C-alpha positions in Angstrom: 7.2 -4.0 10.7 10.2 -3.8 8.3 9.3 -7.1 6.8 5.8 -5.9 6.2 7.2 -2.7 4.6 9.5 -4.7 2.3 6.6 -7.0 1.2 4.3 -4.0 0.7 6.9 -2.2 -1.4 7.3 -5.3 -3.6 3.5 -5.6 -3.9 3.2 -2.0 -5.0 5.9 -2.3 -7.6 5.0 -5.7 -9.0 1.2 -5.6 -8.9 0.8 -2.0 -9.9 3.8 -2.1 -12.3 5.3 1.0 -10.8 8.4 2.4 -12.4 10.2 3.0 -9.2 12.7 1.0 -7.1 11.9 -0.2 -3.6 14.5 2.2 -2.1 12.6 5.1 -3.8 9.6 4.3 -1.7 9.7 5.6 1.9 7.2 4.9 4.8 6.0 8.5 4.4 5.6 8.4 0.6 2.1 9.5 -0.2 0.0 7.3 -2.5 -1.9 10.2 -4.1 -1.3 13.8 -5.1 1.9 15.8 -5.7 5.2 14.0 -5.0 3.4 10.7 -4.6 3.4 7.3 -6.2 0.6 8.6 -8.5 -1.9 5.9 -7.7 -5.5 6.1 -9.0 -8.8 4.3 -8.0 -8.0 1.3 -10.1 -4.7 0.9 -8.4 -6.4 1.0 -5.0 -8.6 -1.9 -6.0 -5.6 -3.9 -7.2 -3.8 -3.0 -3.9 -6.8 -4.2 -1.8 -6.8 -7.5 -3.6 -3.0 -7.8 -3.3 -3.1 -7.1 0.4 -5.7 -9.8 1.0 -3.7 -12.3 -1.0 -0.3 -11.4 0.4 -1.1 -10.6 4.0 -4.5 -12.2 4.6 -5.8 -8.8 5.7 -9.1 -7.4 4.3 -10.0 -3.7 3.9 -13.6 -3.9 5.0 -15.0 -0.6 3.8 -14.4 2.8 2.1 -13.9 4.6 5.4 -11.1 2.3 6.4 -9.5 2.6 2.9 -9.6 6.4 3.1 -7.8 6.3 6.5 -5.0 3.9 5.5 -4.4 4.6 1.9 -2.5 7.8 2.7 1.1 6.5 2.9 3.0 3.3 2.6 3.6 3.4 6.4 -0.1 3.8 7.2 -0.9 0.7 5.2 1.9 -1.3 6.8 0.7 -0.2 10.3 -2.9 -1.3 9.5 -1.6 -4.7 8.2 0.4 -5.2 11.4 -2.6 -4.4 13.6 -4.9 -6.8 11.7 -2.6 -9.8 11.5 
């Protein structure tokens, strides 16, 4: 899963233009709320598109998105399960 994590970190930084380095993002880093990456709903849409293009994995519905867009690790785990 480490390759998935590395690609996901790169996707987050480049596609969302985050001002953080890859080593500043941990698997348990939250995407929203205090001490998070500070993402918003537009970022989530960009991330969904990026995940499909990079990993070939779709996020089928809002319920799935709410379950996996909690931490970087949760997204990576979902990607691994769906590949």
